[in-house]
C-alpha positions as CSV (number, residue, x, y, z in Angstrom):
1,M,-25.5,36.4,17.4
2,E,-27.8,33.6,17.3
3,L,-26.2,29.7,18.0
4,F,-26.9,26.3,17.0
5,D,-27.5,24.8,19.8
6,G,-24.3,26.5,21.4
7,I,-22.4,24.9,19.3
8,L,-21.9,27.0,15.9
9,T,-23.2,30.5,15.0
10,I,-23.9,31.3,11.8
11,Q,-21.0,33.7,10.9
12,S,-19.1,29.9,10.9
13,V,-21.2,28.6,9.5
14,T,-21.4,31.0,6.3
15,F,-17.4,31.3,6.7
16,L,-17.2,27.0,6.2
17,M,-19.4,27.2,3.4
18,L,-17.8,29.9,1.9
19,S,-14.5,28.2,2.0
20,V,-15.7,25.1,0.7
21,L,-17.0,27.1,-2.4
22,V,-13.7,28.8,-2.9
23,I,-12.0,26.3,-2.7
24,A,-13.9,24.6,-5.1
25,A,-14.2,26.7,-7.8
26,L,-10.2,27.1,-8.0
27,G,-9.9,23.5,-7.8
28,Y,-11.8,22.7,-10.5
29,V,-9.6,25.3,-12.6
30,L,-6.6,23.5,-11.5
31,G,-8.0,19.9,-12.7
32,R,-8.5,21.4,-15.9
33,V,-4.9,21.9,-16.6
34,T,-3.3,19.6,-19.0
35,I,0.0,18.7,-19.4
36,K,0.6,16.0,-22.3
37,G,-2.9,14.4,-21.9
38,I,-2.3,14.3,-18.0
39,S,-4.5,16.3,-15.9
40,L,-5.3,16.4,-12.1
41,G,-9.5,16.2,-12.5
42,T,-11.2,16.8,-9.5
43,A,-8.1,15.9,-7.5
44,G,-7.3,19.7,-8.1
45,V,-9.5,20.2,-5.6
46,F,-7.7,18.3,-3.3
47,I,-4.8,20.5,-4.0
48,V,-6.3,23.5,-3.4
49,A,-8.0,22.0,-0.2
50,L,-4.6,21.2,1.7
51,L,-2.8,24.4,0.2
52,Y,-5.9,26.4,1.8
53,G,-5.3,23.9,5.0
54,C,-1.2,24.6,5.6
55,I,-1.8,28.7,4.7
56,F,-5.6,29.3,6.1
57,H,-6.0,26.9,8.8
58,E,-5.7,29.1,11.8
59,Q,-8.1,31.9,10.0
60,L,-10.2,29.0,9.6
61,T,-10.1,28.3,13.2
62,Q,-10.9,31.8,13.9
63,Q,-13.4,32.2,12.0
64,L,-15.3,29.0,13.3
65,L,-14.7,30.0,16.7
66,V,-16.6,32.9,16.8
67,G,-18.8,32.7,20.0
68,V,-18.5,29.0,20.4
69,K,-18.9,27.8,24.0
70,D,-19.5,24.3,25.7
71,E,-23.1,24.5,28.1
72,V,-20.8,25.6,30.9
73,G,-19.6,28.4,29.2
74,N,-16.2,27.4,28.4
75,V,-14.7,27.8,24.5
76,V,-14.1,24.6,23.3
77,D,-10.7,22.5,22.4
78,H,-10.4,24.7,19.2
79,V,-8.3,21.7,17.3
80,T,-10.9,19.3,17.8
81,F,-13.8,21.5,16.8
82,V,-12.3,22.3,13.9
83,D,-11.3,18.7,12.9
84,S,-15.1,17.9,14.2
85,A,-16.4,20.5,11.1
86,L,-14.4,19.2,8.7
87,K,-14.8,16.1,9.8
88,I,-19.0,16.6,8.6
89,V,-17.6,18.0,5.3
90,D,-15.4,15.0,4.2
91,Q,-18.1,12.4,5.6
92,V,-20.9,13.8,4.2
93,G,-18.9,13.8,0.7
94,L,-18.0,9.8,1.7
95,I,-21.7,9.3,2.1
96,L,-23.1,11.2,-0.9
97,F,-20.1,9.5,-3.6
98,V,-19.9,6.0,-2.2
99,T,-24.0,5.4,-2.2
100,A,-23.8,6.7,-5.7
101,V,-21.2,4.5,-6.6
102,G,-22.8,1.6,-5.3
103,F,-25.8,2.3,-7.1
104,I,-23.9,2.9,-10.2
105,A,-22.6,-0.3,-10.2
106,G,-25.5,-2.4,-9.0
107,P,-26.8,-3.4,-12.1
108,N,-23.9,-5.1,-13.1
109,F,-21.9,-6.2,-9.5
110,F,-23.1,-9.4,-8.6
111,G,-22.6,-10.7,-12.7
112,N,-19.5,-9.3,-13.0
113,F,-18.5,-10.4,-9.4
114,K,-19.7,-14.2,-9.8
115,K,-17.1,-14.4,-12.6
116,N,-14.7,-12.6,-11.5
117,F,-15.2,-13.6,-8.1
118,K,-11.6,-15.5,-7.1
119,S,-9.5,-12.7,-9.3
120,Y,-11.1,-9.9,-7.2
121,V,-10.6,-12.0,-3.8
122,L,-6.8,-12.9,-4.5
123,L,-6.0,-9.3,-6.6
124,A,-7.4,-6.8,-3.5
125,V,-5.4,-9.7,-1.0
126,I,-2.8,-9.1,-3.4
127,I,-2.4,-5.8,-3.2
128,I,-2.9,-5.0,0.7
129,G,-0.5,-7.9,1.2
130,S,2.3,-6.4,-0.8
131,S,2.1,-2.6,0.4
132,G,1.4,-4.8,4.5
133,L,5.6,-5.9,3.3
134,A,6.6,-2.4,1.6
135,C,5.3,-1.1,4.9
136,M,7.3,-4.0,6.9
137,G,10.9,-3.2,4.8
138,C,10.6,0.1,6.0
139,I,10.5,-0.2,9.3
140,Y,13.2,-2.4,9.5
141,V,15.2,0.0,7.5
142,G,13.3,3.3,9.3
143,R,14.3,1.8,12.9
144,N,17.5,2.3,12.6
145,F,17.8,6.2,11.3
146,T,14.9,7.6,13.7
147,D,15.1,9.0,17.7
148,L,11.6,8.0,18.2
149,Q,11.0,4.8,20.5
150,S,9.9,1.4,18.5
151,G,6.6,1.6,19.6
152,E,6.2,5.1,18.6
153,F,8.0,4.5,15.2
154,T,5.8,1.6,14.5
155,A,2.7,3.6,14.8
156,L,3.7,6.4,12.8
157,M,4.5,3.8,10.0
158,A,1.1,2.2,10.3
159,G,-0.5,5.6,10.0
160,L,1.9,6.2,6.7
161,L,0.3,2.7,5.1
162,S,-3.1,3.8,5.9
163,G,-2.3,7.0,4.2
164,A,-0.9,5.5,1.3
165,L,-3.9,3.2,1.0
166,T,-6.2,6.2,1.8
167,S,-8.2,4.0,4.3
168,T,-10.3,5.4,7.1
169,P,-10.9,2.5,8.5
170,G,-7.2,1.1,8.4
171,F,-6.8,4.6,10.2
172,S,-9.1,3.4,12.2
173,A,-7.8,0.6,13.3
174,A,-4.3,1.5,14.0
175,K,-4.9,4.0,16.1
176,D,-7.2,1.5,18.5
177,A,-3.9,-1.2,18.1
178,A,-1.4,1.6,19.1
179,S,-3.8,3.4,21.5
180,E,0.0,5.0,23.4
181,F,0.9,6.2,20.6
182,E,-2.6,7.8,18.5
183,S,-0.9,11.1,17.5
184,A,1.6,9.3,15.6
185,V,-0.7,7.5,14.2
186,S,-2.2,10.7,12.9
187,V,0.7,11.9,11.9
188,G,1.6,9.5,9.3
189,Y,-1.8,9.1,7.7
190,G,-1.8,13.1,7.6
191,I,2.0,12.7,5.6
192,A,1.5,9.7,3.3
193,Y,-2.4,10.6,2.6
194,I,-1.5,13.2,-0.3
195,F,0.4,11.1,-2.3
196,G,-1.8,8.4,-1.4
197,V,-4.6,10.2,-3.7
198,L,-2.1,11.8,-6.0
199,G,-0.1,8.9,-6.9
200,V,-3.3,6.3,-7.8
201,V,-4.8,9.2,-9.7
202,L,-1.8,9.7,-11.7
203,F,-1.4,5.6,-12.4
204,V,-4.7,5.0,-13.6
205,Q,-4.2,8.3,-16.2
206,L,-0.8,7.4,-16.9
207,V,-0.9,3.5,-17.6
208,P,-3.4,3.5,-20.2
209,K,-1.1,6.3,-22.0
210,I,1.8,4.4,-21.6
211,M,0.2,0.7,-23.0
212,K,-1.8,3.0,-25.7
213,A,-4.7,1.7,-25.1
214,D,-7.6,1.9,-27.5
215,M,-10.3,2.9,-25.0
216,A,-13.0,2.6,-27.3
217,K,-12.3,-1.3,-27.7
218,E,-11.5,-1.5,-24.0
219,R,-15.3,0.0,-23.1
220,E,-16.4,-2.6,-25.4
221,L,-14.4,-5.3,-23.7
222,L,-15.8,-4.2,-20.5
223,T,-19.4,-3.6,-21.3
224,A,-19.9,-6.7,-24.0
225,K,-21.8,-9.1,-21.6
226,E,-22.9,-6.3,-19.4
227,K,-25.9,-5.0,-21.5
228,K,-28.8,-7.2,-20.3
229,A,-28.9,-5.8,-17.2
230,K,-29.0,-2.1,-17.8
231,Q,-31.8,-3.0,-19.8
232,M,-33.7,-4.4,-17.1
233,K,-34.1,-0.9,-15.5
234,S,-36.3,0.5,-17.9
235,D,-39.4,-0.3,-17.3
236,K,-41.7,3.1,-17.4
237,K,-44.4,1.0,-15.6
238,L,-42.7,1.9,-12.0
239,I,-44.3,3.8,-9.6
240,H,-41.5,6.8,-8.8
241,M,-41.6,8.2,-5.4
242,D,-39.8,11.4,-7.3
243,D,-38.6,12.7,-10.5
244,F,-35.1,12.7,-9.4
245,G,-35.2,9.4,-7.2
246,I,-33.5,11.5,-3.9
247,M,-36.2,9.3,-1.4
248,P,-34.3,6.0,-2.4
249,F,-30.7,7.0,-2.6
250,A,-31.6,8.9,0.9
251,A,-33.1,5.9,2.4
252,A,-29.9,3.5,1.0
253,A,-27.9,6.1,3.0
254,V,-29.8,5.8,6.0
255,L,-29.6,2.0,5.9
256,G,-25.9,1.7,5.2
257,I,-25.0,4.2,8.0
258,I,-26.5,2.0,10.7
259,I,-25.0,-1.3,9.5
260,G,-22.1,0.5,8.8
261,S,-22.4,1.4,12.5
262,L,-22.8,-2.2,13.5
263,K,-19.5,-3.6,15.3
264,F,-18.6,-7.2,15.6
265,K,-15.5,-8.1,17.7
266,N,-14.4,-4.3,17.4
267,F,-14.6,-4.5,13.4
268,S,-17.4,-2.9,11.2
269,L,-17.8,-2.1,7.6
270,S,-17.6,1.8,8.7
271,T,-20.0,4.2,7.0
272,T,-18.0,3.4,3.5
273,G,-18.4,-0.1,3.7
274,G,-22.5,-0.2,4.6
275,C,-23.1,2.4,1.9
276,L,-21.4,0.6,-0.8
277,L,-23.2,-2.5,0.2
278,V,-26.7,-1.3,0.4
279,S,-27.0,1.1,-2.8
280,L,-25.3,-2.0,-4.9
281,I,-28.2,-4.0,-3.2
282,F,-30.8,-1.5,-4.1
283,G,-29.1,-1.2,-8.0
284,H,-29.2,-4.5,-9.0
285,F,-33.2,-5.1,-8.1
286,G,-33.8,-1.7,-8.8
287,R,-37.7,-2.1,-7.8
288,I,-39.5,-3.2,-4.9
289,G,-42.9,-4.8,-6.7
290,R,-43.7,-2.1,-8.6
291,V,-42.3,1.1,-6.5
292,S,-38.5,2.1,-8.2
293,I,-35.9,1.9,-5.7
294,M,-33.3,3.3,-8.5
295,P,-32.4,6.9,-8.6
296,K,-31.8,8.8,-12.1
297,D,-28.6,8.6,-14.2
298,T,-28.3,12.4,-14.2
299,T,-28.7,12.7,-10.3
300,L,-26.2,9.9,-9.6
301,K,-23.8,11.3,-11.7
302,V,-24.5,15.0,-9.5
303,F,-23.9,13.2,-6.1
304,R,-20.9,11.1,-7.2
305,E,-18.9,14.1,-8.0
306,L,-21.0,16.7,-5.7
307,G,-19.8,13.7,-2.6
308,L,-15.8,13.1,-4.3
309,M,-15.6,17.6,-3.7
310,F,-16.4,17.6,-0.4
311,F,-14.7,14.6,0.4
312,L,-11.6,15.8,-0.7
313,I,-11.7,19.2,0.4
314,G,-12.8,18.1,4.3
315,A,-10.3,15.8,4.2
316,G,-7.0,17.7,2.2
317,I,-7.9,20.7,5.1
318,S,-7.7,18.8,7.7
319,G,-4.5,17.1,6.0
320,G,-3.1,20.1,5.1
321,A,-2.5,21.5,8.4
322,K,-1.3,18.5,9.8
323,F,1.8,18.1,6.4
324,A,2.7,21.5,7.4
325,E,3.4,20.5,11.0
326,Y,4.7,17.6,10.8
327,F,5.9,16.8,7.2
328,Q,9.7,14.9,6.6
329,P,10.7,14.0,3.5
330,V,11.4,10.4,4.4
331,Y,8.8,10.1,5.9
332,F,6.6,11.4,2.6
333,L,9.3,8.8,0.8
334,Y,7.8,5.6,2.6
335,G,4.4,6.8,2.5
336,M,5.4,7.0,-1.5
337,I,7.0,4.0,-1.8
338,M,3.6,2.4,0.2
339,T,1.3,3.3,-2.5
340,I,3.7,2.9,-5.6
341,V,4.4,-0.8,-5.1
342,P,1.4,-2.3,-4.4
343,M,-0.1,-0.9,-7.3
344,I,2.3,-2.1,-9.3
345,I,2.9,-5.3,-8.6
346,G,-1.2,-6.0,-8.2
347,F,-1.3,-4.5,-12.2
348,F,0.9,-6.9,-13.4
349,F,-0.2,-9.7,-11.6
350,A,-4.0,-8.9,-13.0
351,K,-2.7,-8.4,-16.5
352,F,-0.8,-11.8,-16.9
353,V,-1.3,-13.7,-14.3
354,L,-5.4,-13.4,-14.1
355,K,-5.8,-11.6,-17.2
356,L,-8.0,-9.3,-16.9
357,N,-9.0,-6.4,-19.5
358,L,-7.6,-3.1,-19.0
359,L,-10.8,-1.4,-17.5
360,N,-11.3,-4.3,-15.0
361,N,-7.9,-4.3,-13.8
362,L,-7.4,-0.3,-13.5
363,G,-10.9,-0.4,-11.7
364,S,-9.6,-3.3,-9.5
365,I,-6.7,-1.2,-8.4
366,T,-9.0,1.6,-7.2
367,G,-10.7,-0.8,-5.3
368,G,-7.4,-2.9,-3.9
369,M,-5.9,0.9,-3.1
370,T,-9.4,2.0,-1.3
371,S,-9.1,5.1,-3.2
372,T,-12.4,6.8,-3.8
373,P,-10.9,9.5,-5.7
374,A,-9.1,7.9,-8.0
375,L,-12.4,5.6,-9.5
376,G,-13.8,9.5,-10.3
377,T,-10.8,9.8,-12.1
378,L,-10.6,6.6,-13.8
379,I,-14.4,6.9,-14.6
380,S,-13.5,10.0,-16.6
381,T,-10.6,8.2,-18.2
382,A,-12.2,5.5,-19.4
383,G,-15.2,7.2,-20.7
384,T,-17.8,4.6,-18.9
385,E,-19.3,4.3,-15.0
386,D,-18.9,0.4,-15.5
387,V,-15.6,0.4,-14.3
388,A,-17.3,1.1,-10.9
389,S,-18.8,-2.8,-10.7
390,A,-14.6,-3.6,-10.5
391,Y,-13.7,-1.1,-7.7
392,A,-17.4,-2.6,-5.4
393,A,-16.1,-6.0,-5.6
394,T,-12.6,-5.5,-4.9
395,Y,-12.8,-2.7,-2.5
396,P,-15.0,-4.7,0.6
397,V,-12.2,-7.7,0.2
398,A,-9.3,-4.6,0.9
399,L,-11.4,-3.0,3.3
400,I,-10.7,-6.1,5.7
401,S,-7.5,-6.9,4.5
402,V,-6.3,-3.4,5.5
403,V,-7.3,-3.7,8.9
404,L,-6.2,-6.7,9.6
405,V,-2.9,-6.0,8.3
406,E,-2.6,-2.7,10.3
407,Q,-3.6,-4.7,13.4
408,L,-0.7,-7.5,12.4
409,I,2.0,-4.3,12.2
410,I,1.2,-3.0,15.3
411,I,1.7,-6.6,17.1
412,L,4.8,-7.7,15.2
413,F,6.4,-4.4,16.1
414,K,5.4,-2.6,19.3
């Protein structure tokens, strides 16, 4: 049996891809199930991936490790190897999704951001700040009812916060700040991540129904002043490098990964932030001279959905295994609080103080909660991809804020 550089066998790669495709097929079927107008959509893939991780993680581990050895012939550590394999799946998905979102939002982003700059910054800070306060409140209450030592419990709660906000950069920051208790951070992240995904997905579907919103009017409010930007991209005299625009998409992703890997005093934009920033710029300008740097809309829609699917599968399988192993109801409850409180506070602040229309409000909530899956759901619910502009405007501020809040919590309560 052939080995790819002594790491992956053909059989293991085939089994991994088979698992991904089976989960995708079943997940989309589940996502189509609608109860009183509410459906999981693409998040159905996440549910199936979680169940797969809970039930079949051991079988997946065994299949991926067939014939796998390191450079000196020893069998590799199975936990590290399988987690790495799954990480490849979700990272590829994240790159595809975020880059597509950046291109989609780019034509309207800078005008929208300039118009609502203070609102987006303030809302992101409010959302992340309230989630941090909710975490601190849970620490104050929970430390009286736990057998864990203070530093370990704080690390666990910081992990819950990063999971509740589905924030990979926040997760990394918490692990760095609580280096003695990295495993506790990982456990918390895995437990809270589940509701962190589903809670925001359900929120952006429930709110329009509760408010009995007329989505046609809401779309008009969102797009009325943004039509000119899209019209500027229709120049047929531009030179296209390929029929689908895959070249500029790939170029934006590569530049984004490079920029995201740069660190300044242990802070980086991460792959997500880097790809989002570069694709926003590409999408805004749309051309370099007579050369088009804007992929076709159909290409962006396919990559956006494909990326979201891969991301949810990779994260879901990994999270499912940890969830089954470490789950305790009280930790799940803490995670729910850290997800629900900032959404409610953020929504009412945006509605009554900032006076944002409904779709800008919900788009900002998905960005403030750093929720990639919820944006995909909101696009389907709203019937327009223009909500991505609000997500893209709020997300960078939330990204920086959650890293700072995670580190602050570790310092204050360790």
